C-alpha positions, 0 to 999 in steps of 0.5 A, spaced: 500 499 500 502 506 498 504 512 503 505 518 498 498 521 497 499 522 489 500 514 489 494 513 493 490 517 488 494 513 482 492 507 485 484 509 486 484 512 479 488 505 476 482 501 479 477 506 476 480 506 469 481 498 469 473 497 471 472 501 465 477 498 460 475 491 463 467 493 461 469 496 454 472 489 452 467 485 455 462 489 451 466 488 445 466 481 445 459 480 447 457 484 441 462 479 437 459 473 439 452 476 438 454 477 431 457 470 430 451 467 433 446 470 429 450 469 423 450 461 425 442 461 426 441 465 419 437 470 423 434 476 420 438 481 424 445 480 423 447 486 418 445 490 425 449 486 429 455 486 424 454 494 425 454 494 432 460 489 433 464 493 428 463 499 432 464 496 438 471 494 435 473 501 433 471 503 439 476 499 444 481 500 438 480 508 439 481 507 447 487 504 446 485 497 448 485 493 442 491 494 438 490 496 430 492 490 427 487 486 431 481 491 430 483 490 423 484 483 423 477 481 427 473 486 422 476 482 417 473 476 420 467 478 421 466 481 414 468 475 411 462 471 416 457 476 413 459 475 406 458 467 406 
C-alpha cells in the first residue's frame, strides 16, 4: 500500500480505469459473440449486429484497449462471416 498521497490517488484512479477498460473489452467481446451466434443461426438482424460489433471494435481501438492490427483482423473476419 502506498504511503504518498499522490500514489494513493493513482491507485484509486488506476482501479477506476481498469474497471472501465474491462467493461469496454467485455462489451466488445459480447457484441462479436452476438453477431457470430446470429450469423450461425441465419437470423434476420445480422447486419445490425455486424454494425454494432464493428462499432464496438472501433471504440475499443480508439481507446487504446485493442491494437490496430487486432482490430483490423477482427473486423476482416467478421466481414468474411457476413459475406458467406
